[in-house]
PyMOL Python script that loads the backbone (N, CA, C, O; Angstrom):
from pymol import cmd

cmd.read_pdbstr("""\
ATOM      1  N   MET A   1      -4.596   6.084  47.834  1.00  0.00           N
ATOM      2  CA  MET A   1      -4.920   5.941  49.141  1.00  0.00           C
ATOM      3  C   MET A   1      -3.673   5.019  49.512  1.00  0.00           C
ATOM      4  O   MET A   1      -3.254   4.078  48.837  1.00  0.00           O
ATOM      5  N   SER A   2      -3.156   5.490  50.747  1.00  0.00           N
ATOM      6  CA  SER A   2      -1.895   4.675  51.383  1.00  0.00           C
ATOM      7  C   SER A   2      -2.368   3.508  52.037  1.00  0.00           C
ATOM      8  O   SER A   2      -3.553   3.456  52.365  1.00  0.00           O
ATOM      9  N   TRP A   3      -1.557   2.515  52.281  1.00  0.00           N
ATOM     10  CA  TRP A   3      -1.861   1.089  52.699  1.00  0.00           C
ATOM     11  C   TRP A   3      -2.253   1.203  54.167  1.00  0.00           C
ATOM     12  O   TRP A   3      -2.842   0.272  54.716  1.00  0.00           O
ATOM     13  N   HIS A   4      -1.944   2.310  54.805  1.00  0.00           N
ATOM     14  CA  HIS A   4      -2.559   2.485  56.117  1.00  0.00           C
ATOM     15  C   HIS A   4      -4.100   3.003  56.100  1.00  0.00           C
ATOM     16  O   HIS A   4      -4.918   2.696  56.968  1.00  0.00           O
ATOM     17  N   GLY A   5      -4.340   3.740  55.109  1.00  0.00           N
ATOM     18  CA  GLY A   5      -5.722   4.028  54.851  1.00  0.00           C
ATOM     19  C   GLY A   5      -6.713   2.903  54.506  1.00  0.00           C
ATOM     20  O   GLY A   5      -7.880   2.818  54.889  1.00  0.00           O
ATOM     21  N   ARG A   6      -6.021   2.041  53.700  1.00  0.00           N
ATOM     22  CA  ARG A   6      -6.781   0.674  53.233  1.00  0.00           C
ATOM     23  C   ARG A   6      -6.896  -0.109  54.301  1.00  0.00           C
ATOM     24  O   ARG A   6      -7.960  -0.720  54.396  1.00  0.00           O
ATOM     25  N   ILE A   7      -5.865  -0.306  55.375  1.00  0.00           N
ATOM     26  CA  ILE A   7      -6.114  -1.241  56.210  1.00  0.00           C
ATOM     27  C   ILE A   7      -7.186  -0.828  57.287  1.00  0.00           C
ATOM     28  O   ILE A   7      -7.850  -1.678  57.881  1.00  0.00           O
ATOM     29  N   TRP A   8      -7.333   0.671  57.530  1.00  0.00           N
ATOM     30  CA  TRP A   8      -8.159   1.131  58.462  1.00  0.00           C
ATOM     31  C   TRP A   8      -9.571   1.056  57.883  1.00  0.00           C
ATOM     32  O   TRP A   8     -10.562   0.953  58.606  1.00  0.00           O
ATOM     33  N   PHE A   9      -9.631   1.119  56.386  1.00  0.00           N
ATOM     34  CA  PHE A   9     -10.972   1.177  55.953  1.00  0.00           C
ATOM     35  C   PHE A   9     -11.420  -0.454  55.781  1.00  0.00           C
ATOM     36  O   PHE A   9     -12.621  -0.716  55.713  1.00  0.00           O
ATOM     37  N   LEU A  10     -10.640  -1.292  55.729  1.00  0.00           N
ATOM     38  CA  LEU A  10     -11.045  -2.652  55.749  1.00  0.00           C
ATOM     39  C   LEU A  10     -11.279  -3.077  57.278  1.00  0.00           C
ATOM     40  O   LEU A  10     -12.142  -3.914  57.539  1.00  0.00           O
ATOM     41  N   ALA A  11     -10.649  -2.603  58.090  1.00  0.00           N
ATOM     42  CA  ALA A  11     -10.870  -2.813  59.533  1.00  0.00           C
ATOM     43  C   ALA A  11     -12.439  -2.390  59.753  1.00  0.00           C
ATOM     44  O   ALA A  11     -13.324  -3.109  60.216  1.00  0.00           O
ATOM     45  N   ALA A  12     -12.551  -1.064  59.312  1.00  0.00           N
ATOM     46  CA  ALA A  12     -13.894  -0.542  59.659  1.00  0.00           C
ATOM     47  C   ALA A  12     -15.146  -1.496  58.860  1.00  0.00           C
ATOM     48  O   ALA A  12     -16.127  -1.937  59.458  1.00  0.00           O
ATOM     49  N   CYS A  13     -14.928  -1.659  57.695  1.00  0.00           N
ATOM     50  CA  CYS A  13     -16.004  -2.632  56.954  1.00  0.00           C
ATOM     51  C   CYS A  13     -15.949  -4.049  57.792  1.00  0.00           C
ATOM     52  O   CYS A  13     -17.019  -4.642  57.929  1.00  0.00           O
ATOM     53  N   LEU A  14     -14.952  -4.525  58.265  1.00  0.00           N
ATOM     54  CA  LEU A  14     -15.119  -5.935  59.059  1.00  0.00           C
ATOM     55  C   LEU A  14     -15.973  -5.533  60.550  1.00  0.00           C
ATOM     56  O   LEU A  14     -16.800  -6.341  60.974  1.00  0.00           O
ATOM     57  N   ALA A  15     -15.755  -4.472  61.165  1.00  0.00           N
ATOM     58  CA  ALA A  15     -16.291  -4.058  62.150  1.00  0.00           C
ATOM     59  C   ALA A  15     -17.942  -3.909  62.076  1.00  0.00           C
ATOM     60  O   ALA A  15     -18.666  -4.381  62.954  1.00  0.00           O
ATOM     61  N   VAL A  16     -18.362  -3.316  61.117  1.00  0.00           N
ATOM     62  CA  VAL A  16     -19.538  -3.032  60.633  1.00  0.00           C
ATOM     63  C   VAL A  16     -20.326  -4.350  60.277  1.00  0.00           C
ATOM     64  O   VAL A  16     -21.514  -4.499  60.564  1.00  0.00           O
ATOM     65  N   SER A  17     -19.564  -5.289  59.627  1.00  0.00           N
ATOM     66  CA  SER A  17     -20.337  -6.388  59.183  1.00  0.00           C
ATOM     67  C   SER A  17     -20.327  -7.207  60.398  1.00  0.00           C
ATOM     68  O   SER A  17     -21.379  -7.821  60.579  1.00  0.00           O
ATOM     69  N   GLY A  18     -19.330  -7.392  61.355  1.00  0.00           N
ATOM     70  CA  GLY A  18     -19.527  -7.983  62.733  1.00  0.00           C
ATOM     71  C   GLY A  18     -20.813  -7.495  63.291  1.00  0.00           C
ATOM     72  O   GLY A  18     -21.794  -8.208  63.502  1.00  0.00           O
ATOM     73  N   LEU A  19     -20.733  -6.315  63.495  1.00  0.00           N
ATOM     74  CA  LEU A  19     -22.031  -5.699  64.256  1.00  0.00           C
ATOM     75  C   LEU A  19     -23.244  -5.948  63.682  1.00  0.00           C
ATOM     76  O   LEU A  19     -24.240  -6.028  64.402  1.00  0.00           O
ATOM     77  N   LEU A  20     -23.321  -6.090  62.444  1.00  0.00           N
ATOM     78  CA  LEU A  20     -24.494  -6.278  61.657  1.00  0.00           C
ATOM     79  C   LEU A  20     -24.897  -7.919  61.965  1.00  0.00           C
ATOM     80  O   LEU A  20     -25.997  -8.229  62.422  1.00  0.00           O
ATOM     81  N   ALA A  21     -24.087  -8.673  61.719  1.00  0.00           N
ATOM     82  CA  ALA A  21     -24.203 -10.178  62.063  1.00  0.00           C
ATOM     83  C   ALA A  21     -24.501 -10.226  63.331  1.00  0.00           C
ATOM     84  O   ALA A  21     -25.240 -11.157  63.651  1.00  0.00           O
ATOM     85  N   ALA A  22     -24.142  -9.481  64.192  1.00  0.00           N
ATOM     86  CA  ALA A  22     -24.466  -9.924  65.745  1.00  0.00           C
ATOM     87  C   ALA A  22     -25.660  -9.371  66.088  1.00  0.00           C
ATOM     88  O   ALA A  22     -26.355  -9.896  66.957  1.00  0.00           O
ATOM     89  N   PHE A  23     -26.029  -8.261  65.453  1.00  0.00           N
ATOM     90  CA  PHE A  23     -27.504  -7.734  65.611  1.00  0.00           C
ATOM     91  C   PHE A  23     -28.462  -8.645  65.077  1.00  0.00           C
ATOM     92  O   PHE A  23     -29.462  -8.885  65.754  1.00  0.00           O
ATOM     93  N   THR A  24     -28.301  -9.223  63.897  1.00  0.00           N
ATOM     94  CA  THR A  24     -29.123 -10.226  63.013  1.00  0.00           C
ATOM     95  C   THR A  24     -29.344 -11.424  63.846  1.00  0.00           C
ATOM     96  O   THR A  24     -30.448 -11.957  63.962  1.00  0.00           O
ATOM     97  N   MET A  25     -28.218 -11.850  64.448  1.00  0.00           N
ATOM     98  CA  MET A  25     -28.456 -13.181  65.353  1.00  0.00           C
ATOM     99  C   MET A  25     -29.231 -12.852  66.586  1.00  0.00           C
ATOM    100  O   MET A  25     -30.138 -13.595  66.961  1.00  0.00           O
ATOM    101  N   TRP A  26     -28.902 -11.751  67.239  1.00  0.00           N
ATOM    102  CA  TRP A  26     -29.709 -11.304  68.446  1.00  0.00           C
ATOM    103  C   TRP A  26     -31.089 -11.023  68.046  1.00  0.00           C
ATOM    104  O   TRP A  26     -32.004 -11.388  68.784  1.00  0.00           O
ATOM    105  N   ALA A  27     -31.326 -10.407  66.943  1.00  0.00           N
ATOM    106  CA  ALA A  27     -32.983 -10.045  66.797  1.00  0.00           C
ATOM    107  C   ALA A  27     -33.577 -11.079  66.045  1.00  0.00           C
ATOM    108  O   ALA A  27     -34.758 -10.961  65.718  1.00  0.00           O
ATOM    109  N   THR A  28     -32.938 -12.060  65.729  1.00  0.00           N
ATOM    110  CA  THR A  28     -33.765 -13.317  65.004  1.00  0.00           C
ATOM    111  C   THR A  28     -34.506 -14.022  66.012  1.00  0.00           C
ATOM    112  O   THR A  28     -33.899 -14.469  66.985  1.00  0.00           O
ATOM    113  N   PRO A  29     -35.988 -14.203  65.870  1.00  0.00           N
ATOM    114  CA  PRO A  29     -36.841 -14.947  67.061  1.00  0.00           C
ATOM    115  C   PRO A  29     -36.249 -16.222  67.212  1.00  0.00           C
ATOM    116  O   PRO A  29     -35.697 -16.659  66.202  1.00  0.00           O
ATOM    117  N   ASP A  30     -36.228 -16.982  68.311  1.00  0.00           N
ATOM    118  CA  ASP A  30     -35.960 -18.305  68.200  1.00  0.00           C
ATOM    119  C   ASP A  30     -37.103 -19.342  67.692  1.00  0.00           C
ATOM    120  O   ASP A  30     -38.308 -19.258  67.931  1.00  0.00           O
ATOM    121  N   ALA A  31     -36.486 -20.267  66.988  1.00  0.00           N
ATOM    122  CA  ALA A  31     -37.412 -21.269  66.308  1.00  0.00           C
ATOM    123  C   ALA A  31     -38.281 -22.184  66.949  1.00  0.00           C
ATOM    124  O   ALA A  31     -39.310 -22.699  66.512  1.00  0.00           O
ATOM    125  N   GLY A  32     -37.634 -22.337  68.226  1.00  0.00           N
ATOM    126  CA  GLY A  32     -38.239 -23.367  69.215  1.00  0.00           C
ATOM    127  C   GLY A  32     -37.710 -24.729  68.934  1.00  0.00           C
ATOM    128  O   GLY A  32     -36.915 -24.965  68.024  1.00  0.00           O
ATOM    129  N   PRO A  33     -38.199 -25.631  69.775  1.00  0.00           N
ATOM    130  CA  PRO A  33     -37.879 -27.001  69.591  1.00  0.00           C
ATOM    131  C   PRO A  33     -38.302 -27.834  68.245  1.00  0.00           C
ATOM    132  O   PRO A  33     -37.691 -28.851  67.916  1.00  0.00           O
ATOM    133  N   SER A  34     -39.333 -27.343  67.545  1.00  0.00           N
ATOM    134  CA  SER A  34     -39.812 -28.008  66.477  1.00  0.00           C
ATOM    135  C   SER A  34     -39.085 -27.444  65.261  1.00  0.00           C
ATOM    136  O   SER A  34     -39.209 -27.980  64.159  1.00  0.00           O
ATOM    137  N   GLY A  35     -38.424 -26.505  65.430  1.00  0.00           N
ATOM    138  CA  GLY A  35     -37.657 -25.807  64.326  1.00  0.00           C
ATOM    139  C   GLY A  35     -38.548 -25.079  63.347  1.00  0.00           C
ATOM    140  O   GLY A  35     -38.066 -24.750  62.263  1.00  0.00           O
ATOM    141  N   LYS A  36     -39.648 -24.833  63.597  1.00  0.00           N
ATOM    142  CA  LYS A  36     -40.385 -23.991  62.857  1.00  0.00           C
ATOM    143  C   LYS A  36     -40.712 -22.570  63.530  1.00  0.00           C
ATOM    144  O   LYS A  36     -41.191 -22.571  64.665  1.00  0.00           O
ATOM    145  N   THR A  37     -40.515 -21.592  62.994  1.00  0.00           N
ATOM    146  CA  THR A  37     -40.622 -20.134  63.422  1.00  0.00           C
ATOM    147  C   THR A  37     -42.109 -19.868  63.667  1.00  0.00           C
ATOM    148  O   THR A  37     -42.840 -19.904  62.677  1.00  0.00           O
ATOM    149  N   ARG A  38     -42.642 -19.608  64.847  1.00  0.00           N
ATOM    150  CA  ARG A  38     -43.994 -19.096  65.033  1.00  0.00           C
ATOM    151  C   ARG A  38     -44.281 -17.899  64.136  1.00  0.00           C
ATOM    152  O   ARG A  38     -43.436 -17.019  63.975  1.00  0.00           O
ATOM    153  N   VAL A  39     -45.531 -17.870  63.528  1.00  0.00           N
ATOM    154  CA  VAL A  39     -46.012 -16.631  62.798  1.00  0.00           C
ATOM    155  C   VAL A  39     -47.251 -16.213  63.388  1.00  0.00           C
ATOM    156  O   VAL A  39     -48.201 -16.995  63.433  1.00  0.00           O
ATOM    157  N   ALA A  40     -47.332 -14.952  63.882  1.00  0.00           N
ATOM    158  CA  ALA A  40     -48.459 -14.522  64.272  1.00  0.00           C
ATOM    159  C   ALA A  40     -49.191 -13.624  63.207  1.00  0.00           C
ATOM    160  O   ALA A  40     -48.532 -12.751  62.642  1.00  0.00           O
ATOM    161  N   VAL A  41     -50.472 -13.789  62.918  1.00  0.00           N
ATOM    162  CA  VAL A  41     -51.349 -13.014  62.068  1.00  0.00           C
ATOM    163  C   VAL A  41     -52.187 -12.158  62.701  1.00  0.00           C
ATOM    164  O   VAL A  41     -52.868 -12.591  63.631  1.00  0.00           O
ATOM    165  N   THR A  42     -52.269 -10.949  62.351  1.00  0.00           N
ATOM    166  CA  THR A  42     -53.319 -10.110  63.193  1.00  0.00           C
ATOM    167  C   THR A  42     -54.161  -9.427  62.174  1.00  0.00           C
ATOM    168  O   THR A  42     -53.683  -8.886  61.176  1.00  0.00           O
ATOM    169  N   LEU A  43     -55.346  -9.467  62.439  1.00  0.00           N
ATOM    170  CA  LEU A  43     -56.406  -9.017  61.469  1.00  0.00           C
ATOM    171  C   LEU A  43     -56.481  -7.505  61.882  1.00  0.00           C
ATOM    172  O   LEU A  43     -55.948  -7.157  62.935  1.00  0.00           O
ATOM    173  N   ALA A  44     -57.151  -6.563  61.054  1.00  0.00           N
ATOM    174  CA  ALA A  44     -57.325  -5.169  61.277  1.00  0.00           C
ATOM    175  C   ALA A  44     -58.576  -5.166  62.260  1.00  0.00           C
ATOM    176  O   ALA A  44     -59.443  -6.039  62.234  1.00  0.00           O
ATOM    177  N   SER A  45     -58.570  -4.146  63.079  1.00  0.00           N
ATOM    178  CA  SER A  45     -59.506  -3.951  64.113  1.00  0.00           C
ATOM    179  C   SER A  45     -60.850  -4.009  63.501  1.00  0.00           C
ATOM    180  O   SER A  45     -61.008  -3.280  62.522  1.00  0.00           O
ATOM    181  N   GLY A  46     -61.886  -4.756  63.899  1.00  0.00           N
ATOM    182  CA  GLY A  46     -63.148  -4.955  63.454  1.00  0.00           C
ATOM    183  C   GLY A  46     -63.119  -5.989  62.085  1.00  0.00           C
ATOM    184  O   GLY A  46     -64.193  -6.205  61.523  1.00  0.00           O
ATOM    185  N   ALA A  47     -62.227  -6.438  61.716  1.00  0.00           N
ATOM    186  CA  ALA A  47     -62.329  -7.429  60.657  1.00  0.00           C
ATOM    187  C   ALA A  47     -62.493  -8.833  61.293  1.00  0.00           C
ATOM    188  O   ALA A  47     -62.163  -9.245  62.405  1.00  0.00           O
ATOM    189  N   THR A  48     -63.017  -9.357  60.393  1.00  0.00           N
ATOM    190  CA  THR A  48     -63.563 -11.051  60.757  1.00  0.00           C
ATOM    191  C   THR A  48     -62.871 -11.892  59.886  1.00  0.00           C
ATOM    192  O   THR A  48     -62.798 -11.538  58.709  1.00  0.00           O
ATOM    193  N   ARG A  49     -62.251 -13.136  60.299  1.00  0.00           N
ATOM    194  CA  ARG A  49     -61.572 -13.866  59.451  1.00  0.00           C
ATOM    195  C   ARG A  49     -62.545 -14.632  58.263  1.00  0.00           C
ATOM    196  O   ARG A  49     -63.556 -15.243  58.610  1.00  0.00           O
ATOM    197  N   PRO A  50     -62.203 -14.551  57.075  1.00  0.00           N
ATOM    198  CA  PRO A  50     -62.938 -15.108  56.051  1.00  0.00           C
ATOM    199  C   PRO A  50     -63.226 -16.614  56.146  1.00  0.00           C
ATOM    200  O   PRO A  50     -62.292 -17.404  56.285  1.00  0.00           O
ATOM    201  N   ALA A  51     -64.572 -17.049  56.069  1.00  0.00           N
ATOM    202  CA  ALA A  51     -64.654 -18.539  56.109  1.00  0.00           C
ATOM    203  C   ALA A  51     -64.084 -19.249  55.031  1.00  0.00           C
ATOM    204  O   ALA A  51     -64.149 -18.919  53.847  1.00  0.00           O
ATOM    205  N   GLY A  52     -63.347 -20.547  55.648  1.00  0.00           N
ATOM    206  CA  GLY A  52     -62.698 -21.266  54.776  1.00  0.00           C
ATOM    207  C   GLY A  52     -61.344 -20.862  54.309  1.00  0.00           C
ATOM    208  O   GLY A  52     -60.638 -21.628  53.653  1.00  0.00           O
ATOM    209  N   LEU A  53     -60.980 -19.660  54.646  1.00  0.00           N
ATOM    210  CA  LEU A  53     -59.517 -19.297  54.449  1.00  0.00           C
ATOM    211  C   LEU A  53     -58.474 -20.054  55.409  1.00  0.00           C
ATOM    212  O   LEU A  53     -58.644 -20.142  56.625  1.00  0.00           O
ATOM    213  N   THR A  54     -57.568 -20.495  54.839  1.00  0.00           N
ATOM    214  CA  THR A  54     -56.412 -21.394  55.435  1.00  0.00           C
ATOM    215  C   THR A  54     -55.166 -21.068  54.819  1.00  0.00           C
ATOM    216  O   THR A  54     -55.147 -20.528  53.713  1.00  0.00           O
ATOM    217  N   VAL A  55     -54.130 -21.351  55.439  1.00  0.00           N
ATOM    218  CA  VAL A  55     -52.725 -21.252  55.040  1.00  0.00           C
ATOM    219  C   VAL A  55     -52.054 -22.658  55.125  1.00  0.00           C
ATOM    220  O   VAL A  55     -52.081 -23.253  56.203  1.00  0.00           O
ATOM    221  N   THR A  56     -51.478 -23.190  54.079  1.00  0.00           N
ATOM    222  CA  THR A  56     -51.105 -24.492  54.048  1.00  0.00           C
ATOM    223  C   THR A  56     -49.687 -24.519  53.800  1.00  0.00           C
ATOM    224  O   THR A  56     -49.140 -23.828  52.941  1.00  0.00           O
ATOM    225  N   ASP A  57     -48.957 -25.525  54.755  1.00  0.00           N
ATOM    226  CA  ASP A  57     -47.511 -25.643  54.169  1.00  0.00           C
ATOM    227  C   ASP A  57     -47.458 -26.811  53.318  1.00  0.00           C
ATOM    228  O   ASP A  57     -47.944 -27.882  53.679  1.00  0.00           O
ATOM    229  N   LEU A  58     -46.794 -26.622  52.020  1.00  0.00           N
ATOM    230  CA  LEU A  58     -46.684 -27.826  51.136  1.00  0.00           C
ATOM    231  C   LEU A  58     -45.291 -28.220  51.149  1.00  0.00           C
ATOM    232  O   LEU A  58     -44.336 -27.445  51.189  1.00  0.00           O
ATOM    233  N   HIS A  59     -45.243 -29.569  51.110  1.00  0.00           N
ATOM    234  CA  HIS A  59     -43.691 -30.076  51.173  1.00  0.00           C
ATOM    235  C   HIS A  59     -43.134 -30.503  49.955  1.00  0.00           C
ATOM    236  O   HIS A  59     -41.946 -30.822  49.998  1.00  0.00           O
ATOM    237  N   ASP A  60     -43.852 -30.600  48.636  1.00  0.00           N
ATOM    238  CA  ASP A  60     -43.275 -30.836  47.468  1.00  0.00           C
ATOM    239  C   ASP A  60     -44.059 -30.330  46.430  1.00  0.00           C
ATOM    240  O   ASP A  60     -45.240 -30.027  46.601  1.00  0.00           O
ATOM    241  N   ILE A  61     -43.346 -30.196  45.123  1.00  0.00           N
ATOM    242  CA  ILE A  61     -44.149 -29.537  44.028  1.00  0.00           C
ATOM    243  C   ILE A  61     -45.463 -30.432  43.475  1.00  0.00           C
ATOM    244  O   ILE A  61     -46.278 -29.860  42.751  1.00  0.00           O
ATOM    245  N   GLY A  62     -45.635 -31.716  43.795  1.00  0.00           N
ATOM    246  CA  GLY A  62     -46.814 -32.453  43.682  1.00  0.00           C
ATOM    247  C   GLY A  62     -47.979 -32.066  44.303  1.00  0.00           C
ATOM    248  O   GLY A  62     -49.075 -32.124  43.747  1.00  0.00           O
ATOM    249  N   GLU A  63     -47.748 -31.552  45.774  1.00  0.00           N
ATOM    250  CA  GLU A  63     -48.940 -30.998  46.546  1.00  0.00           C
ATOM    251  C   GLU A  63     -49.368 -29.824  45.905  1.00  0.00           C
ATOM    252  O   GLU A  63     -50.551 -29.658  45.607  1.00  0.00           O
ATOM    253  N   LEU A  64     -48.246 -28.770  45.607  1.00  0.00           N
ATOM    254  CA  LEU A  64     -48.555 -27.435  44.990  1.00  0.00           C
ATOM    255  C   LEU A  64     -49.518 -27.741  43.739  1.00  0.00           C
ATOM    256  O   LEU A  64     -50.664 -27.329  43.565  1.00  0.00           O
ATOM    257  N   ARG A  65     -48.711 -28.609  42.882  1.00  0.00           N
ATOM    258  CA  ARG A  65     -49.695 -28.915  41.516  1.00  0.00           C
ATOM    259  C   ARG A  65     -50.962 -29.440  41.768  1.00  0.00           C
ATOM    260  O   ARG A  65     -51.873 -28.989  41.073  1.00  0.00           O
ATOM    261  N   ALA A  66     -51.233 -30.297  42.609  1.00  0.00           N
ATOM    262  CA  ALA A  66     -52.472 -30.801  42.943  1.00  0.00           C
ATOM    263  C   ALA A  66     -53.624 -29.760  43.531  1.00  0.00           C
ATOM    264  O   ALA A  66     -54.839 -29.834  43.349  1.00  0.00           O
ATOM    265  N   ARG A  67     -52.926 -28.820  44.250  1.00  0.00           N
ATOM    266  CA  ARG A  67     -53.911 -27.956  44.922  1.00  0.00           C
ATOM    267  C   ARG A  67     -54.262 -26.843  43.800  1.00  0.00           C
ATOM    268  O   ARG A  67     -55.431 -26.481  43.666  1.00  0.00           O
ATOM    269  N   PHE A  68     -53.292 -26.339  43.045  1.00  0.00           N
ATOM    270  CA  PHE A  68     -53.365 -25.515  41.973  1.00  0.00           C
ATOM    271  C   PHE A  68     -54.629 -26.091  40.970  1.00  0.00           C
ATOM    272  O   PHE A  68     -55.683 -25.511  40.710  1.00  0.00           O
ATOM    273  N   ASN A  69     -54.254 -27.169  40.589  1.00  0.00           N
ATOM    274  CA  ASN A  69     -55.050 -27.744  39.566  1.00  0.00           C
ATOM    275  C   ASN A  69     -56.764 -27.984  40.058  1.00  0.00           C
ATOM    276  O   ASN A  69     -57.743 -27.878  39.319  1.00  0.00           O
ATOM    277  N   ALA A  70     -56.757 -28.248  41.167  1.00  0.00           N
ATOM    278  CA  ALA A  70     -58.207 -28.560  41.877  1.00  0.00           C
ATOM    279  C   ALA A  70     -59.096 -27.208  41.821  1.00  0.00           C
ATOM    280  O   ALA A  70     -60.323 -27.252  41.906  1.00  0.00           O
ATOM    281  N   ASP A  71     -58.380 -26.017  41.672  1.00  0.00           N
ATOM    282  CA  ASP A  71     -59.398 -24.818  41.731  1.00  0.00           C
ATOM    283  C   ASP A  71     -59.260 -24.201  40.282  1.00  0.00           C
ATOM    284  O   ASP A  71     -59.100 -22.997  40.078  1.00  0.00           O
ATOM    285  N   GLN A  72     -59.333 -25.072  39.399  1.00  0.00           N
ATOM    286  CA  GLN A  72     -59.417 -24.613  37.838  1.00  0.00           C
ATOM    287  C   GLN A  72     -60.465 -23.836  37.706  1.00  0.00           C
ATOM    288  O   GLN A  72     -61.570 -24.259  38.047  1.00  0.00           O
ATOM    289  N   GLY A  73     -60.297 -22.496  37.159  1.00  0.00           N
ATOM    290  CA  GLY A  73     -61.713 -21.769  36.789  1.00  0.00           C
ATOM    291  C   GLY A  73     -61.751 -20.695  37.759  1.00  0.00           C
ATOM    292  O   GLY A  73     -62.437 -19.704  37.507  1.00  0.00           O
ATOM    293  N   HIS A  74     -61.017 -20.783  38.969  1.00  0.00           N
ATOM    294  CA  HIS A  74     -61.294 -19.882  40.143  1.00  0.00           C
ATOM    295  C   HIS A  74     -60.166 -18.935  40.273  1.00  0.00           C
ATOM    296  O   HIS A  74     -59.037 -19.373  40.054  1.00  0.00           O
ATOM    297  N   PRO A  75     -60.326 -17.653  40.613  1.00  0.00           N
ATOM    298  CA  PRO A  75     -59.238 -16.981  41.004  1.00  0.00           C
ATOM    299  C   PRO A  75     -58.216 -17.560  42.088  1.00  0.00           C
ATOM    300  O   PRO A  75     -58.657 -18.037  43.134  1.00  0.00           O
ATOM    301  N   ARG A  76     -57.023 -17.519  41.859  1.00  0.00           N
ATOM    302  CA  ARG A  76     -56.053 -18.157  42.915  1.00  0.00           C
ATOM    303  C   ARG A  76     -54.946 -17.265  43.188  1.00  0.00           C
ATOM    304  O   ARG A  76     -54.419 -16.549  42.336  1.00  0.00           O
ATOM    305  N   LEU A  77     -54.533 -17.352  44.707  1.00  0.00           N
ATOM    306  CA  LEU A  77     -53.446 -16.593  44.887  1.00  0.00           C
ATOM    307  C   LEU A  77     -52.439 -17.649  45.648  1.00  0.00           C
ATOM    308  O   LEU A  77     -52.726 -18.433  46.553  1.00  0.00           O
ATOM    309  N   LEU A  78     -51.147 -17.426  44.994  1.00  0.00           N
ATOM    310  CA  LEU A  78     -50.021 -18.233  45.314  1.00  0.00           C
ATOM    311  C   LEU A  78     -48.949 -17.324  45.861  1.00  0.00           C
ATOM    312  O   LEU A  78     -48.495 -16.361  45.243  1.00  0.00           O
ATOM    313  N   LEU A  79     -48.587 -17.696  47.038  1.00  0.00           N
ATOM    314  CA  LEU A  79     -47.407 -16.981  47.962  1.00  0.00           C
ATOM    315  C   LEU A  79     -46.408 -17.828  47.993  1.00  0.00           C
ATOM    316  O   LEU A  79     -46.562 -18.796  48.738  1.00  0.00           O
ATOM    317  N   ALA A  80     -45.465 -17.753  47.425  1.00  0.00           N
ATOM    318  CA  ALA A  80     -44.272 -18.559  47.726  1.00  0.00           C
ATOM    319  C   ALA A  80     -43.045 -17.801  48.570  1.00  0.00           C
ATOM    320  O   ALA A  80     -42.433 -16.829  48.127  1.00  0.00           O
ATOM    321  N   LEU A  81     -42.830 -18.340  49.695  1.00  0.00           N
ATOM    322  CA  LEU A  81     -41.649 -17.669  50.537  1.00  0.00           C
ATOM    323  C   LEU A  81     -40.629 -18.603  50.721  1.00  0.00           C
ATOM    324  O   LEU A  81     -40.831 -19.792  50.969  1.00  0.00           O
ATOM    325  N   ALA A  82     -39.288 -17.958  50.576  1.00  0.00           N
ATOM    326  CA  ALA A  82     -38.229 -18.820  50.585  1.00  0.00           C
ATOM    327  C   ALA A  82     -37.281 -18.357  51.869  1.00  0.00           C
ATOM    328  O   ALA A  82     -37.022 -17.170  52.069  1.00  0.00           O
ATOM    329  N   PRO A  83     -36.857 -19.294  52.608  1.00  0.00           N
ATOM    330  CA  PRO A  83     -36.072 -18.826  53.969  1.00  0.00           C
ATOM    331  C   PRO A  83     -34.706 -18.184  53.569  1.00  0.00           C
ATOM    332  O   PRO A  83     -33.957 -17.832  54.480  1.00  0.00           O
ATOM    333  N   THR A  84     -34.376 -18.028  52.426  1.00  0.00           N
ATOM    334  CA  THR A  84     -33.078 -17.482  51.948  1.00  0.00           C
ATOM    335  C   THR A  84     -33.089 -16.208  51.423  1.00  0.00           C
ATOM    336  O   THR A  84     -32.046 -15.701  51.011  1.00  0.00           O
TER     337      THR A  84
END
""", "prot")
cmd.dss("prot")
cmd.show_as("cartoon", "prot")
cmd.util.cbc("prot")
cmd.orient("prot")
């Protein structure tokens, strides 16, 4: 491939990357003044919210360990989400 072809290929890759970055910034919802992104949870039509079901934000590993050990002997579901 000639150097002209390589330059055009590099320019095309940069343009596509720039467009993807711009679209990502435009499509990302605003986190708002608190810095936390609002999340909407929708139940299926006709479904009712299970009693006692909550989602909790944990701030350190000690909170996670305490809550996990408190339900010893019961089935547990652990969902870990990372912002990256």
